[in-house]
C-alpha positions as CSV (number, residue, x, y, z in Angstrom):
1,X,-22.7,37.0,33.4
2,X,-22.0,39.6,36.3
3,X,-24.2,41.0,39.0
4,X,-24.2,43.9,40.2
5,X,-23.6,44.8,44.0
6,X,-26.4,46.0,45.5
7,X,-25.8,49.0,48.4
8,X,-26.3,47.5,52.1
9,X,-29.8,49.5,53.7
10,X,-28.8,52.0,55.9
11,X,-28.4,50.9,59.2
12,X,-31.9,51.4,61.0
13,X,-31.5,53.8,64.0
14,X,-33.3,52.2,67.3
15,X,-36.3,53.0,68.6
16,X,-36.9,55.8,70.7
17,X,-38.0,54.5,74.1
18,X,-39.9,57.1,75.1
19,X,-43.4,57.6,76.8
20,X,-45.2,61.1,77.4
21,X,-47.7,62.8,80.1
22,X,-50.7,63.9,78.7
23,X,-50.6,67.8,78.8
24,X,-52.3,69.3,81.9
25,X,-52.6,72.6,82.7
26,X,-51.1,71.8,86.2
27,X,-48.1,70.8,86.9
28,X,-47.3,67.3,87.8
29,X,-43.5,65.5,89.2
30,X,-43.2,63.8,86.3
31,X,-43.9,64.9,82.8
32,X,-43.0,61.1,81.1
33,X,-40.7,58.2,81.4
34,X,-37.0,58.0,78.9
35,X,-35.5,54.1,78.9
36,X,-32.1,55.2,77.1
37,X,-30.0,52.3,76.0
38,X,-26.8,53.4,78.2
39,X,-25.7,56.6,80.1
40,X,-23.7,58.1,77.5
41,X,-25.1,61.2,77.0
42,X,-23.5,62.4,74.1
43,X,-25.1,59.4,72.1
44,X,-28.2,59.4,73.9
45,X,-29.1,62.9,73.9
46,X,-29.7,63.7,70.5
47,X,-32.2,60.9,69.4
48,X,-34.2,62.1,73.2
49,X,-34.5,65.3,72.1
50,X,-35.3,64.9,68.5
51,X,-38.5,62.7,69.5
52,X,-39.8,65.1,71.6
53,X,-42.7,67.3,70.9
54,X,-42.4,70.0,68.5
55,X,-45.0,71.9,71.3
56,X,-41.9,71.9,73.7
57,X,-39.8,74.0,71.8
58,X,-36.3,74.1,71.3
59,X,-34.5,72.7,74.7
60,X,-31.8,74.8,75.5
61,X,-30.4,73.1,79.0
62,X,-30.8,69.7,80.3
63,X,-29.6,68.6,83.8
64,X,-28.7,65.0,84.5
65,X,-27.8,62.7,87.9
66,X,-23.7,63.1,87.7
67,X,-23.2,59.8,89.2
68,X,-25.1,58.0,87.0
69,X,-24.6,59.6,83.6
70,X,-20.8,59.4,81.6
71,X,-18.9,62.7,81.8
72,X,-19.7,65.0,78.9
73,X,-18.7,68.4,78.0
74,X,-20.7,71.9,79.4
75,X,-22.4,72.0,76.0
76,X,-23.2,69.9,72.5
77,X,-24.9,71.1,69.1
78,X,-27.6,69.1,68.9
79,X,-29.6,69.4,65.4
80,X,-27.8,72.6,64.9
81,X,-28.8,73.8,68.3
82,X,-26.6,75.0,71.4
83,X,-27.8,72.7,74.6
84,X,-26.3,73.3,78.0
85,X,-25.3,70.3,80.0
86,X,-25.4,70.3,84.2
87,X,-24.6,67.8,86.3
88,X,-26.4,67.4,89.6
89,X,-25.8,64.7,92.6
90,X,-28.6,65.9,94.3
91,X,-30.4,63.1,96.5
92,X,-33.8,64.5,95.1
93,X,-34.6,63.0,91.7
94,X,-31.6,60.9,91.1
95,X,-32.9,59.1,88.1
96,X,-34.8,62.3,86.3
97,X,-33.4,63.9,83.8
98,X,-34.8,67.3,83.4
99,X,-35.5,69.5,80.4
100,X,-35.8,73.6,79.7
101,X,-36.8,75.4,76.9
102,X,-37.2,79.2,77.7
103,X,-40.4,80.2,77.1
104,X,-41.8,77.1,77.0
105,X,-41.4,75.2,80.4
106,X,-39.8,72.7,82.6
107,X,-40.3,69.0,82.0
108,X,-38.7,66.5,83.9
109,X,-38.7,62.6,82.6
110,X,-38.1,59.6,85.0
111,X,-35.1,57.9,83.4
112,X,-35.8,54.4,83.8
113,X,-32.0,52.2,83.9
114,X,-30.6,51.1,80.2
115,X,-29.8,47.7,81.8
116,X,-33.7,46.9,83.4
117,X,-35.3,44.5,81.6
118,X,-38.1,45.4,79.7
119,X,-40.8,43.2,82.0
120,X,-40.2,46.1,84.2
121,X,-39.3,49.1,82.2
122,X,-42.9,48.4,80.7
123,X,-44.9,49.4,83.9
124,X,-42.3,52.3,85.4
125,X,-42.7,54.0,81.4
126,X,-46.8,53.6,82.0
127,X,-46.7,54.7,84.9
128,X,-44.8,58.1,83.8
129,X,-47.3,58.5,80.6
130,X,-50.3,58.6,83.7
131,X,-48.1,61.1,85.9
132,X,-47.7,58.6,88.7
133,X,-44.3,57.5,88.8
């Protein structure tokens, strides 16, 4: 008797830890929160951009805090689209990522540090979704 080997199931992708504030006509300082699993921008950014609402359009530029994120090239290819990466070291928004889509807008997301415990991260994510972060 022979047994057929079953192919291993594909590895499941980790869930995107992202909360977004409801769309409003008035701008707000934070549009949501993102809780990445690492500070490796090349590993984390495709999941983030792939999980954004289609209404946000194609994100062409991403700005992150250069002191926190690992080094990255000036641009990367995400979903067959070029995304320019900028790093800043300004103290005005050290824990945010800025997303720009021409003709659609700018979105600022609070970045919850990857090593934050779930118990501490949940209130931060909820506050950002309410636009109060």
